[in-house]
N, C-alpha and C positions, 0 to 999 in steps of 0.2 A: 622195523624201519630205523635208519640211522638218525641219531638225535640232531646232528648238524643239518641233515636234509630236511627234517621236520621243521627246524627253526627257520631255514631258508624259505620253505614252502609257506610257513605261517607269515613271514615278513612280506612275501610276494602277495599273499591274499590280503593282508592288511593294507598294503600299498594300493592294491587294486580297489579296495573298498573306499579308501581315502580319495582316490582319483574320482571314483563314481559319485561320492558324496559332494565333492567340490564341483563337479560338472552339474550335478543336480541343483546346487545352490545358485550357480550362475544362470542356469536355465530359469529357475524360479525368480531370480532378480530381474532378468530380462522380461519375463512375463509380467511382473509387478510394474516395471517401468512402462510397459505398453499399456497396461490398465490405467495407470495414472494419467497418461497423456490422452487416452480415449475418454476419460471421465470429465475432462475439462473442456469447456467451450469458451473461446475468446469471443466476446460480443463486440459490437461496434460502440457500445457505451464507453465513455471516458469519464474519469474522475480527476478532479483537481484537488490535490491534497496539500494543505498548508499546515506547517508546524510552526507555531507562533509562541514566542516567549515574551511575556508582558510584565514589566516591573510593577510592584504593588501600587505605586503612585500614579500609574497610567491606566489602571484597569477600568475605571469609570469612563474615561475619555475614549478608550478603545472600544468598550461595549457599545457606546453610542454610535460610533462609526460602523461597527460590525452589524448592528441592527439595520442600519440604512442599506448596507451592501446586501445582506441576506434577503431583505424584503424586495429589493430590486431584482436579485437573482431569481427568486421564486416566481416572478411574473414573466420570465422570459420563455419563449418557445423552446421546446426540447429539454427543459428542466425536468429532472427525474426526482432527485431528493437532495437534502442537505443534512449532514450529520455533524454534531459537535461533541468532542470529547475534551474534558479538561481535568487538570490536576493542579492543586495548590501546593507550591513549594514551601520549604521550611521557613523562608523569610517573607512569606505572603505573596510572592510573585505567582503569576498564573501561567501555566503551560497549556496551550490549546492546540488541538488538532481538528481541522475542519475538512470535511469531504463533501464536495459538490459534484454530483453525478449528472451527466448530460447524456441524452440519447445518442449523440454522435459528436464527432470533433467539430463539424461545421456549426452546429448549434452552440457549442462551447465558444468557438471563435466569435460568432455573432454576439453572444452575450457579453463577451469581453469588451467589444466595441461599445455596446450600450452602457455597460457599467462605467467605462471611462468617461463617456459623454455625460452621464447622470452625475458622476462625481465632480466633473468640471462645473456643471450647472449649480451644484450645491457648494461649490468652492472648497472641495476637499482635495488636497494634494497629499495622497496617501504616502508616497515615498518620503516626503518631508515630515509628515506627521509621525511616521514610524521612527525616523532618525531622531527627531526632537524629543521623543518620549522614551528612547532607549529600547524600543521594541524590535525584536529580530524575527524574521520570517523566512522560512524555506518553503519553496513551492515546487511541486513536480506534478506531471500529468501521467496517469496510468490508464491502461485498458482494463476494463472490467472482465474478470474471469469468473464463470459460473461453474461450480462443481456439481 
């Protein structure tokens, strides 16, 4: 057999193998994407996630207000759980992430109204308190996903 013909045949075979391998990878990737979406279930539960940065001088005052809010939240219908994660920075500041989970959005909305009313009764103006103490807070609401 001619050497050039053998080289061309070998190139064609290699090209075909490469195409088949690439097609197989895409097929597996599609199958993997399907499996990932099937393994996840979005529930009606919602989580309010706060990311809070507290200067060292304000930690004690913030902790006092935080306990009041947590205790009020835990008594509300639809409350599922409350989690706190914290990290102390190099300068003694505190970074906190809180996650309050509710059985559904309506319970969360109802609890929000109760919290506002209870804070007014206790004469707590949280936006003013945060600003006066240099505390920053980011809040978002997420749907709970169970894998």
